[in-house]
Backbone as ProteinMPNN parsed JSONL, in Angstrom:
{"seq_chain_A": "RLWRGKMSVRDLKAQFRTALDKNHFSPAGNIAHEIGRLLEDSGDPAGALKWHRRDAELQQRASSLPDEVEAHHRVGLCLLTLDRYEEAAQAFEEQRSCASMLRGPGRDRKTQEALVNLGRAHYEQSAWLKDGDHPEPA", "coords_chain_A": {"N_chain_A": [[-6.675, -179.445, -151.657], [-6.301, -179.46, -154.377], [-6.213, -180.789, -156.832], [-8.431, -181.3, -158.385], [-9.971, -182.269, -161.323], [-7.625, -182.231, -162.728], [-6.053, -184.475, -162.592], [-6.051, -188.05, -162.968], [-7.948, -190.632, -161.258], [-6.316, -192.83, -160.883], [-3.721, -191.678, -161.03], [-3.91, -189.992, -158.825], [-4.156, -191.881, -156.776], [-1.594, -192.967, -156.8], [-0.127, -190.707, -155.985], [-1.256, -190.477, -153.45], [-0.303, -192.815, -152.146], [2.427, -192.22, -152.134], [2.493, -189.92, -150.488], [1.564, -191.055, -148.082], [3.616, -192.9, -147.591], [5.593, -191.164, -146.851], [4.661, -190.274, -144.482], [3.058, -188.004, -144.558], [0.405, -186.903, -143.514], [-1.803, -185.029, -143.639], [-1.595, -183.937, -146.34], [-1.944, -186.419, -147.684], [-4.54, -187.0, -146.853], [-5.875, -184.884, -148.104], [-5.564, -185.647, -150.759], [-6.983, -188.054, -150.697], [-9.499, -186.97, -150.256], [-9.926, -185.672, -152.735], [-9.964, -187.883, -154.467], [-12.244, -189.132, -153.49], [-14.18, -187.14, -154.133], [-14.037, -187.189, -156.943], [-14.967, -189.782, -157.394], [-17.54, -189.53, -156.356], [-18.58, -187.703, -158.232], [-18.588, -189.342, -160.447], [-20.631, -191.029, -159.902], [-20.34, -193.013, -157.935], [-21.006, -193.459, -154.951], [-20.449, -195.253, -152.855], [-17.795, -196.042, -153.261], [-16.641, -193.528, -153.015], [-17.206, -192.98, -150.362], [-15.46, -194.65, -148.919], [-12.983, -193.365, -149.436], [-13.436, -190.793, -148.384], [-13.773, -191.402, -145.701], [-11.219, -192.291, -145.135], [-9.851, -189.903, -145.535], [-10.903, -188.391, -143.356], [-9.822, -189.832, -141.207], [-7.057, -189.486, -141.639], [-6.809, -186.675, -141.516], [-7.472, -186.282, -138.88], [-5.317, -187.576, -137.635], [-3.337, -185.838, -138.452], [-4.005, -183.609, -137.094], [-5.514, -181.627, -138.355], [-7.926, -179.769, -138.135], [-9.894, -178.106, -139.609], [-9.92, -179.427, -142.122], [-10.678, -181.943, -141.301], [-13.291, -181.48, -140.424], [-14.549, -180.949, -142.897], [-14.143, -183.443, -144.1], [-15.728, -185.197, -142.524], [-18.187, -184.116, -143.166], [-18.386, -184.769, -145.945], [-18.374, -187.578, -145.715], [-20.805, -187.979, -144.372], [-22.618, -186.979, -146.332], [-22.247, -188.841, -148.413], [-23.182, -191.137, -147.121], [-25.867, -190.419, -146.731], [-26.703, -190.429, -149.413], [-26.56, -193.129, -149.848], [-28.678, -194.044, -148.379], [-28.192, -194.592, -145.693], [-28.958, -193.677, -142.987], [-28.685, -193.482, -140.114], [-25.932, -193.827, -139.757], [-25.098, -191.648, -141.252], [-26.063, -189.579, -139.659], [-24.387, -189.946, -137.46], [-21.917, -189.3, -138.632], [-22.368, -186.601, -139.213], [-22.661, -185.665, -136.638], [-20.061, -186.015, -135.741], [-18.918, -184.144, -137.436], [-20.077, -181.817, -136.375], [-19.021, -181.857, -133.779], [-16.244, -181.575, -134.247], [-16.296, -179.123, -135.614], [-17.137, -177.406, -133.604], [-14.845, -177.065, -132.174], [-13.239, -175.5, -133.681], [-11.32, -172.525, -134.25], [-11.819, -169.039, -134.557], [-13.629, -166.95, -136.982], [-15.159, -168.667, -138.638], [-16.154, -170.738, -137.164], [-18.788, -170.731, -135.947], [-20.457, -170.776, -138.217], [-19.701, -173.2, -139.447], [-20.402, -174.986, -137.429], [-23.179, -174.585, -137.317], [-23.844, -175.443, -139.903], [-23.249, -178.151, -139.663], [-25.196, -178.903, -137.779], [-27.528, -178.457, -139.261], [-27.144, -180.413, -141.235], [-27.249, -182.691, -139.618], [-29.905, -182.566, -138.739], [-31.118, -182.909, -141.218], [-30.389, -185.558, -141.838], [-31.798, -186.959, -139.842], [-34.414, -186.2, -140.519], [-34.658, -187.245, -143.151], [-34.36, -189.937, -142.554], [-36.664, -190.407, -141.011], [-38.652, -189.875, -142.906], [-38.086, -191.871, -144.729], [-38.56, -194.159, -143.193], [-41.263, -193.767, -142.663], [-42.345, -194.078, -145.181], [-42.338, -196.848, -145.46], [-41.853, -198.898, -147.295], [-39.564, -200.471, -147.241], [-36.979, -202.854, -146.584], [-36.22, -204.282, -143.365], [-33.4, -203.066, -141.532], [-30.275, -204.82, -141.517]], "CA_chain_A": [[-7.788, -179.737, -152.527], [-5.747, -178.783, -155.533], [-6.051, -181.598, -158.035], [-9.719, -181.554, -159.027], [-10.045, -182.103, -162.759], [-6.309, -182.169, -163.337], [-5.397, -185.779, -162.534], [-6.95, -189.204, -162.931], [-7.993, -191.338, -159.973], [-5.107, -193.674, -160.826], [-2.597, -190.8, -160.681], [-4.108, -189.537, -157.447], [-3.84, -193.0, -155.872], [-0.13, -193.035, -156.712], [0.257, -189.574, -155.135], [-1.708, -190.823, -152.102], [0.648, -193.783, -151.589], [3.68, -191.502, -151.891], [2.308, -189.075, -149.301], [1.499, -191.926, -146.91], [4.959, -193.446, -147.361], [6.378, -190.106, -146.208], [3.915, -189.864, -143.278], [2.448, -186.686, -144.775], [-0.981, -187.307, -143.316], [-2.767, -184.061, -144.151], [-1.628, -183.988, -147.804], [-2.558, -187.688, -148.104], [-5.976, -186.817, -146.65], [-6.381, -184.01, -149.168], [-5.635, -186.458, -151.973], [-8.123, -188.963, -150.493], [-10.685, -186.135, -150.472], [-10.096, -185.468, -154.178], [-10.386, -189.16, -155.045], [-13.648, -189.275, -153.099], [-15.013, -186.227, -154.934], [-14.088, -187.707, -158.311], [-15.847, -190.955, -157.391], [-18.905, -188.999, -156.215], [-18.964, -187.12, -159.521], [-18.795, -190.414, -161.416], [-21.788, -191.824, -159.495], [-19.936, -194.129, -157.081], [-20.943, -192.965, -153.574], [-19.835, -196.247, -151.96], [-16.354, -195.882, -153.427], [-16.282, -192.224, -152.456], [-17.293, -193.082, -148.899], [-14.193, -195.235, -148.445], [-11.925, -192.363, -149.497], [-13.733, -189.701, -147.448], [-13.457, -191.914, -144.348], [-9.76, -192.282, -145.03], [-9.518, -188.491, -145.374], [-11.197, -188.001, -141.966], [-8.834, -190.484, -140.336], [-5.752, -188.851, -141.829], [-6.849, -185.299, -141.013], [-7.426, -186.379, -137.418], [-3.927, -187.889, -137.285], [-2.533, -184.65, -138.733], [-4.56, -182.5, -136.307], [-5.983, -180.593, -139.284], [-9.338, -179.707, -137.786], [-10.787, -177.651, -140.688], [-10.054, -180.48, -143.132], [-11.435, -183.04, -140.688], [-14.697, -181.067, -140.468], [-15.004, -181.171, -144.265], [-14.154, -184.881, -144.377], [-16.933, -185.765, -141.9], [-19.293, -183.621, -143.982], [-18.441, -185.592, -147.158], [-18.78, -188.928, -145.288], [-22.246, -187.924, -144.116], [-23.347, -186.831, -147.593], [-22.222, -190.14, -149.106], [-24.07, -192.054, -146.399], [-27.239, -190.037, -147.082], [-26.953, -190.918, -150.768], [-26.702, -194.587, -149.758], [-29.805, -194.297, -147.474], [-27.655, -195.098, -144.42], [-29.273, -192.449, -142.251], [-28.104, -193.448, -138.762], [-24.499, -193.593, -139.92], [-24.954, -190.265, -141.708], [-26.243, -188.732, -138.477], [-23.153, -190.057, -136.67], [-20.874, -188.524, -139.323], [-22.662, -185.186, -139.028], [-22.362, -185.359, -135.237], [-18.602, -185.838, -135.725], [-18.679, -182.848, -138.078], [-20.451, -180.789, -135.396], [-18.072, -181.893, -132.675], [-14.993, -180.97, -134.731], [-16.547, -177.713, -135.94], [-17.241, -176.628, -132.365], [-13.491, -176.844, -131.659], [-12.521, -174.567, -134.553], [-11.099, -171.167, -133.757], [-11.997, -168.019, -135.581], [-14.978, -166.552, -137.379], [-15.889, -169.711, -139.351], [-16.62, -171.79, -136.252], [-20.246, -170.746, -135.793], [-21.06, -171.184, -139.492], [-19.44, -174.629, -139.638], [-21.201, -175.713, -136.439], [-24.569, -174.521, -137.783], [-23.935, -176.311, -141.077], [-23.285, -179.528, -139.159], [-26.505, -179.124, -137.152], [-28.495, -178.578, -140.36], [-26.934, -181.734, -141.815], [-27.743, -183.667, -138.654], [-31.363, -182.518, -138.856], [-31.487, -183.495, -142.515], [-30.261, -187.014, -141.731], [-32.935, -187.456, -139.051], [-35.628, -185.997, -141.309], [-34.705, -188.217, -144.242], [-34.596, -191.266, -141.977], [-38.068, -190.525, -140.622], [-39.441, -189.958, -144.134], [-37.807, -193.187, -145.297], [-39.281, -195.142, -142.374], [-42.699, -193.531, -142.844], [-42.704, -194.654, -146.477], [-42.672, -198.228, -145.119], [-41.63, -199.856, -148.381], [-38.15, -200.801, -147.189], [-36.687, -203.981, -145.697], [-35.618, -203.949, -142.076], [-31.934, -203.087, -141.592], [-29.665, -206.073, -141.036]], "C_chain_A": [[-7.496, -179.135, -153.915], [-5.906, -179.51, -156.86], [-7.312, -181.749, -158.851], [-9.691, -181.234, -160.525], [-8.701, -182.116, -163.468], [-5.609, -183.515, -163.396], [-6.447, -186.879, -162.523], [-6.949, -189.818, -161.536], [-6.737, -192.194, -159.815], [-3.887, -192.848, -160.421], [-2.701, -190.321, -159.235], [-3.793, -190.638, -156.443], [-2.329, -193.166, -155.719], [0.403, -191.91, -155.818], [-0.084, -189.857, -153.666], [-0.699, -191.764, -151.435], [1.984, -193.105, -151.262], [3.582, -190.643, -150.632], [2.259, -189.919, -148.031], [2.865, -192.493, -146.569], [5.85, -192.442, -146.644], [5.741, -189.612, -144.91], [3.406, -188.431, -143.372], [0.937, -186.875, -144.722], [-1.988, -186.319, -143.878], [-2.768, -184.008, -145.682], [-2.239, -185.292, -148.335], [-4.075, -187.619, -147.938], [-6.593, -185.945, -147.724], [-6.517, -184.77, -150.483], [-6.807, -187.432, -151.873], [-9.433, -188.221, -150.721], [-10.961, -185.98, -151.968], [-10.534, -186.755, -154.872], [-11.863, -189.389, -154.73], [-14.567, -188.391, -153.922], [-15.134, -186.705, -156.375], [-15.02, -188.916, -158.405], [-17.304, -190.535, -157.197], [-19.406, -188.49, -157.565], [-19.244, -188.184, -160.574], [-19.925, -191.357, -161.007], [-21.456, -193.036, -158.647], [-19.843, -193.671, -155.618], [-20.311, -193.957, -152.603], [-18.311, -196.173, -152.053], [-15.868, -194.583, -152.822], [-16.255, -192.27, -150.929], [-15.996, -193.614, -148.305], [-13.1, -194.177, -148.386], [-12.177, -191.196, -148.554], [-13.488, -190.148, -146.003], [-11.953, -191.911, -144.12], [-9.268, -190.849, -144.831], [-9.734, -188.061, -143.924], [-10.165, -188.572, -140.999], [-7.473, -189.785, -140.43], [-5.723, -187.418, -141.314], [-6.837, -185.282, -139.488], [-5.996, -186.653, -136.962], [-3.033, -186.672, -137.452], [-2.954, -183.452, -137.887], [-4.951, -181.327, -137.194], [-7.503, -180.484, -139.159], [-10.24, -179.185, -138.909], [-11.001, -178.713, -141.767], [-10.826, -181.675, -142.582], [-12.931, -182.724, -140.686], [-15.274, -181.353, -141.857], [-15.091, -182.655, -144.592], [-15.392, -185.542, -143.761], [-18.189, -185.34, -142.665], [-19.468, -184.502, -145.222], [-18.862, -187.02, -146.83], [-20.293, -188.956, -145.093], [-23.059, -187.816, -145.393], [-23.372, -188.137, -148.383], [-23.177, -191.126, -148.44], [-25.535, -191.711, -146.652], [-27.612, -190.566, -148.457], [-27.213, -192.422, -150.775], [-27.852, -195.002, -148.845], [-29.364, -194.939, -146.155], [-27.728, -193.946, -143.409], [-28.656, -192.384, -140.86], [-26.61, -193.185, -138.825], [-24.238, -192.161, -140.391], [-25.087, -189.316, -140.515], [-24.991, -188.778, -137.595], [-22.027, -189.232, -137.3], [-21.109, -187.024, -139.124], [-22.462, -184.759, -137.576], [-20.851, -185.175, -135.064], [-18.229, -184.49, -136.347], [-18.968, -181.724, -137.081], [-19.434, -180.696, -134.275], [-16.746, -181.233, -133.084], [-15.176, -179.479, -135.001], [-16.598, -176.853, -134.684], [-15.873, -176.337, -131.752], [-12.675, -175.895, -132.529], [-12.352, -173.222, -133.861], [-11.359, -170.208, -134.908], [-13.437, -167.846, -136.014], [-15.781, -167.644, -138.084], [-16.509, -170.759, -138.45], [-18.136, -171.859, -136.167], [-20.936, -171.229, -137.068], [-20.885, -172.682, -139.721], [-20.244, -175.479, -138.65], [-22.665, -175.724, -136.858], [-24.791, -175.418, -138.998], [-24.04, -177.776, -140.648], [-24.638, -179.846, -138.529], [-27.602, -179.258, -138.204], [-28.378, -179.967, -140.996], [-27.462, -182.841, -140.91], [-29.266, -183.727, -138.692], [-31.845, -183.153, -140.15], [-31.424, -185.02, -142.463], [-31.431, -187.606, -140.963], [-34.242, -187.315, -139.826], [-35.741, -187.043, -142.41], [-34.927, -189.632, -143.718], [-36.063, -191.425, -141.604], [-38.966, -190.618, -141.853], [-39.287, -191.329, -144.775], [-38.574, -194.255, -144.528], [-40.789, -195.009, -142.549], [-43.197, -194.133, -144.15], [-43.049, -196.131, -146.333], [-42.407, -199.259, -146.182], [-40.157, -200.29, -148.426], [-37.95, -202.006, -146.275], [-36.09, -203.485, -144.398], [-34.095, -203.97, -142.223], [-31.401, -204.378, -140.984], [-28.99, -205.864, -139.71]], "O_chain_A": [[-8.309, -178.428, -154.512], [-5.745, -178.898, -157.916], [-7.248, -182.299, -159.951], [-9.43, -180.104, -160.937], [-8.651, -182.021, -164.695], [-4.666, -183.686, -164.169], [-7.589, -186.66, -162.119], [-6.054, -189.553, -160.733], [-6.166, -192.267, -158.728], [-3.107, -193.27, -159.567], [-1.704, -190.255, -158.517], [-3.231, -190.371, -155.381], [-1.843, -193.472, -154.63], [1.284, -192.139, -154.99], [0.683, -189.526, -152.762], [-0.29, -191.537, -150.296], [2.593, -193.389, -150.23], [4.494, -190.645, -149.805], [2.846, -189.545, -147.016], [3.237, -192.563, -145.397], [6.761, -192.828, -145.911], [6.217, -188.651, -144.306], [3.334, -187.728, -142.363], [0.277, -186.992, -145.754], [-2.943, -186.731, -144.536], [-3.843, -184.032, -146.281], [-2.97, -185.272, -149.325], [-4.815, -188.12, -148.784], [-7.694, -186.22, -148.202], [-7.471, -184.56, -151.232], [-7.542, -187.621, -152.841], [-10.368, -188.767, -151.307], [-12.098, -186.139, -152.414], [-11.381, -186.722, -155.765], [-12.637, -189.791, -155.599], [-15.625, -188.84, -154.364], [-16.213, -186.635, -156.964], [-15.768, -189.059, -159.372], [-18.203, -191.118, -157.803], [-20.519, -188.808, -157.985], [-20.04, -187.964, -161.487], [-20.163, -192.366, -161.671], [-22.219, -194.002, -158.637], [-18.741, -193.509, -155.092], [-19.696, -193.543, -151.62], [-17.62, -196.235, -151.036], [-14.812, -194.538, -152.191], [-15.388, -191.672, -150.292], [-15.497, -193.09, -147.309], [-12.368, -194.095, -147.399], [-11.231, -190.657, -147.979], [-13.043, -189.352, -145.176], [-11.48, -191.568, -143.037], [-8.358, -190.614, -144.035], [-8.858, -187.438, -143.325], [-9.697, -187.884, -140.092], [-6.825, -189.53, -139.415], [-4.723, -186.988, -140.737], [-6.265, -184.38, -138.875], [-5.517, -186.035, -136.011], [-2.082, -186.485, -136.692], [-2.327, -182.395, -137.955], [-4.745, -180.169, -136.829], [-8.254, -181.032, -139.966], [-11.288, -179.785, -139.146], [-12.113, -178.886, -142.267], [-11.548, -182.343, -143.322], [-13.749, -183.612, -140.923], [-16.355, -181.93, -141.979], [-16.014, -183.082, -145.286], [-16.037, -186.364, -144.413], [-19.137, -186.115, -142.794], [-20.582, -184.935, -145.517], [-19.628, -187.62, -147.583], [-20.975, -189.852, -145.591], [-24.083, -188.485, -145.532], [-24.399, -188.498, -148.956], [-23.894, -191.861, -149.119], [-26.364, -192.612, -146.777], [-28.709, -191.09, -148.649], [-27.982, -192.928, -151.593], [-28.0, -196.189, -148.556], [-30.097, -195.741, -145.576], [-26.723, -193.341, -143.038], [-28.153, -191.334, -140.462], [-26.081, -192.404, -138.034], [-23.264, -191.537, -139.971], [-24.315, -188.367, -140.379], [-24.584, -187.754, -137.045], [-21.277, -188.552, -136.599], [-20.165, -186.268, -138.894], [-22.126, -183.604, -137.315], [-20.41, -184.289, -134.332], [-17.345, -183.787, -135.855], [-18.182, -180.785, -136.96], [-19.034, -179.605, -133.87], [-16.198, -180.423, -132.336], [-14.315, -178.669, -134.657], [-16.154, -175.705, -134.695], [-15.753, -175.456, -130.901], [-11.557, -175.523, -132.171], [-13.144, -172.842, -132.998], [-11.144, -170.533, -136.076], [-14.344, -168.497, -135.496], [-17.008, -167.545, -138.122], [-17.302, -171.582, -138.908], [-18.712, -172.939, -136.303], [-21.89, -172.004, -137.004], [-21.823, -173.358, -140.145], [-20.711, -176.564, -138.997], [-23.326, -176.759, -136.767], [-25.824, -176.079, -139.1], [-24.826, -178.54, -141.206], [-25.17, -180.939, -138.723], [-28.506, -180.08, -138.056], [-29.388, -180.619, -141.264], [-28.053, -183.812, -141.383], [-29.85, -184.811, -138.68], [-32.859, -183.85, -140.172], [-32.308, -185.697, -142.988], [-31.995, -188.624, -141.365], [-35.083, -188.213, -139.793], [-36.794, -187.656, -142.584], [-35.603, -190.435, -144.361], [-36.649, -192.477, -141.858], [-39.944, -191.367, -141.844], [-40.251, -191.885, -145.302], [-39.168, -195.151, -145.127], [-41.508, -196.007, -142.58], [-44.318, -194.635, -144.229], [-43.954, -196.621, -147.008], [-42.725, -200.43, -145.971], [-39.58, -200.454, -149.5], [-38.675, -202.163, -145.293], [-35.521, -202.395, -144.34], [-33.556, -204.8, -142.955], [-31.992, -204.948, -140.066], [-28.424, -206.803, -139.15]]}, "name": "protein", "num_of_chains": 1, "seq": "RLWRGKMSVRDLKAQFRTALDKNHFSPAGNIAHEIGRLLEDSGDPAGALKWHRRDAELQQRASSLPDEVEAHHRVGLCLLTLDRYEEAAQAFEEQRSCASMLRGPGRDRKTQEALVNLGRAHYEQSAWLKDGDHPEPA"}
């Protein structure tokens, strides 16, 4: 997660392709994470979502559990921003599941963070449904 503010999205995409070509899955995931964060910062949560999902997939392939936990967290946050609450809850459940497999002192904190996020997704969905001014999901 080294590039924030130092490279353009275009440069990061080139770095991403290079890492993938070399089967460097975790570094490619880290680059995908940075692209996602840059897109979030620029107000494009849908674009960011694509990159955070790619990050989660690559971190899983690389068996990089701490980075996978963070990737599911970012996916869930993007989905909340897009009012896609059920999908956000699924992402936060993935975050919880991965966090529970972590070793070391950060495991409990990461698991609790995931549970809070899961509760937030359910709360926001219920508030959204209660508002009643929304079309039915397709």
